[in-house]
C-alpha positions in Angstrom: -13.5 20.9 -2.3 -10.8 21.1 -5.1 -12.2 22.9 -8.5 -12.2 20.4 -11.5 -11.9 23.7 -13.7 -8.0 23.9 -14.6 -7.9 20.2 -15.9 -11.6 20.7 -17.6 -10.5 24.0 -18.9 -6.9 22.2 -20.3 -8.5 19.3 -21.5 -11.0 21.4 -24.1 -7.8 23.7 -25.1 -6.0 20.6 -26.1 -9.2 19.2 -28.5 -9.3 23.3 -29.5 -13.1 23.1 -28.5 -14.4 26.5 -27.6 -18.1 25.1 -26.7 -17.1 22.5 -23.8 -14.4 25.6 -23.0 -17.4 28.0 -23.1 -19.6 25.8 -21.2 -17.2 26.0 -18.3 -18.7 29.6 -17.3 -21.6 30.6 -16.2 -24.2 31.7 -18.2 -23.7 35.3 -16.7 -20.4 35.1 -16.8 -17.8 37.7 -17.5 -14.2 37.1 -19.1 -11.1 39.5 -18.6 -8.9 38.9 -21.9 -5.1 39.6 -22.3 -5.9 41.8 -25.2 -8.4 43.9 -22.2 -11.6 43.1 -23.7 -14.5 41.8 -21.1 -16.9 39.2 -23.0 -19.9 39.3 -21.3 -22.4 36.1 -21.1 -21.4 32.6 -22.6 -22.4 33.7 -26.1 -19.6 35.9 -26.1 -17.3 34.1 -24.1 -18.7 31.2 -27.6 -17.2 33.1 -29.9 -14.1 34.8 -28.2 -12.7 31.0 -27.6 -13.8 30.6 -31.5 -11.7 33.0 -32.7 -8.8 31.8 -29.9 -8.6 28.3 -31.1 -8.5 28.1 -34.5 -4.8 27.8 -34.3 -4.9 24.0 -34.0 -1.2 23.2 -32.6 -1.9 25.2 -29.6 -1.2 22.0 -26.5 -1.1 23.3 -23.8 -0.6 21.5 -19.9 -2.1 22.6 -16.1 0.8 24.3 -13.6 0.7 25.3 -10.3 -2.6 25.5 -9.1 -4.3 27.5 -5.9 -7.7 27.7 -4.7 -9.4 29.4 -1.2 -13.3 29.6 -1.0 -14.2 30.1 -4.3 -11.2 32.0 -5.5 -9.2 30.1 -8.2 -5.8 30.9 -9.7 -3.9 28.0 -11.9 -1.0 28.2 -14.3 -1.3 27.1 -18.4 1.2 26.5 -19.6 1.4 26.6 -23.8 3.9 24.4 -24.8 4.9 25.6 -28.1 6.5 29.1 -26.4 9.2 29.4 -25.4 9.3 29.6 -21.0 11.4 31.4 -18.8 14.5 30.0 -16.4 12.7 29.6 -14.1 9.9 27.7 -16.0 6.9 30.3 -15.5 3.8 30.1 -16.7 2.8 31.2 -20.1 0.0 32.5 -18.5 -2.4 32.7 -15.5 -5.7 32.9 -15.4 -7.1 34.0 -12.1 -11.3 32.9 -11.1 -14.1 33.5 -9.4 -16.1 30.4 -8.9 -19.6 29.7 -8.9 -21.5 27.3 -5.8 -21.7 24.5 -9.0 -18.0 25.0 -10.3 -18.6 27.0 -13.0 -16.3 30.5 -14.0 -18.7 33.1 -12.8 -15.7 35.9 -13.5 -12.4 35.0 -15.3 -9.3 37.1 -15.5 -6.3 35.9 -17.7 -2.8 37.5 -17.2 0.0 37.3 -19.7 3.3 38.2 -19.1 5.8 39.7 -21.3 8.4 36.5 -22.4 11.3 36.8 -19.4 9.6 38.9 -17.5 9.4 36.5 -14.4 13.1 35.6 -14.6 15.3 37.5 -12.8 
């Protein structure tokens, strides 16, 4: 069964709702952000989203989604940032999911602008 995480995550981001974002994670989840910092546990992940969602103009959508078993990868398109000539997403999220469709581990990758154009 396909995970509902990508769409629920985008909806929470677009509502600028740090609680909804953090509730997508298991209580003992680990999130490795683009800043290289590992946020361990739902409270730390919540605090990350409180800071990250201070930009009230953030608008995102889901790009391509790939899932095999409990491994999920999906593109996050940020609409106020330019996309490359091939239309790549602005970020890629890689997740390991729990049996109840929560994020156990997540890593975020944001390529430098233009890095995926050639």
